[in-house]
C-alpha positions in Angstrom: 22.0 30.3 40.5 19.3 30.0 37.9 20.2 26.3 37.2 19.9 25.5 41.0 16.4 27.0 41.0 15.4 25.0 37.9 16.7 21.8 39.5 14.8 22.6 42.7 11.6 23.3 40.8 12.0 20.0 38.9 12.5 18.1 42.1 9.4 19.7 43.6 7.4 18.9 40.5 8.5 15.3 40.5 7.7 14.9 44.1 4.3 16.4 43.6 3.6 14.0 40.7 4.5 11.0 43.0 2.2 12.3 45.7 -0.6 12.9 43.3 -0.1 9.5 41.8 -0.4 7.9 45.2 -3.7 9.7 45.7 -5.0 8.6 42.3 -3.9 5.0 43.0 -6.1 5.1 46.1 -9.1 6.3 44.0 -8.7 3.7 41.1 -8.3 0.4 43.0 -10.0 -1.6 40.3 -7.4 -0.5 37.7 -4.5 -1.1 40.1 -5.9 -4.5 41.0 -6.2 -5.4 37.3 -2.7 -4.2 36.7 -1.4 -6.5 39.5 -3.4 -9.4 38.0 -5.2 -10.4 41.3 -8.7 -9.3 40.5 -10.3 -12.6 41.2 -9.0 -13.1 44.7 -11.2 -11.6 47.4 -9.6 -9.7 50.2 -10.0 -11.5 53.5 -12.3 -9.9 56.0 -9.5 -9.6 58.6 -7.3 -7.5 56.3 -7.4 -3.7 56.6 -9.1 -1.9 53.8 -6.7 1.0 53.7 -3.2 0.2 52.5 -0.7 3.0 51.9 0.6 2.8 48.3 2.9 5.2 46.5 2.8 5.0 42.7 5.7 6.2 40.5 5.1 6.5 36.8 8.5 5.5 35.5 7.7 5.7 31.8 4.2 6.8 30.8 4.7 5.8 27.1 5.7 2.3 28.0 3.1 2.1 30.8 5.7 1.4 33.5 4.4 2.1 37.0 6.3 1.2 40.2 4.1 0.7 43.3 5.7 1.0 46.7 3.9 -0.5 49.7 5.5 -1.3 53.0 8.8 -3.0 52.2 7.6 -4.1 48.7 8.2 -2.7 45.3 6.0 -3.9 42.5 6.7 -3.0 38.8 3.5 -3.0 36.7 3.3 -2.5 33.0 -0.1 -1.1 32.2 -0.5 1.8 29.7 -4.0 2.6 30.9 -3.0 2.9 34.5 0.1 4.9 33.7 -2.0 7.3 31.6 -4.6 7.7 34.3 -2.0 8.5 36.9 -0.1 10.8 34.5 -3.3 12.8 33.6 -4.5 13.0 37.2 -1.2 14.7 38.2 -1.7 17.5 35.6 
């Protein structure tokens, strides 16, 4: 019974980290844009400014972050971004 509770607690914690990371990704758009490498391309005026993004820090030490938006999955390697997301979730 105890191991089931531990597994449930870990699943809840991991889900909370993913949700927190999504919130942080929304508050650090410059870092996310730099990580994606498209910082010099302006966003067209007809595009919505709010885009739902979920960030999953796959490996904080290697800087691996997976961004999910719509049907897309983008893997980014940026130690600074991974660190920001990791520390914001604590």
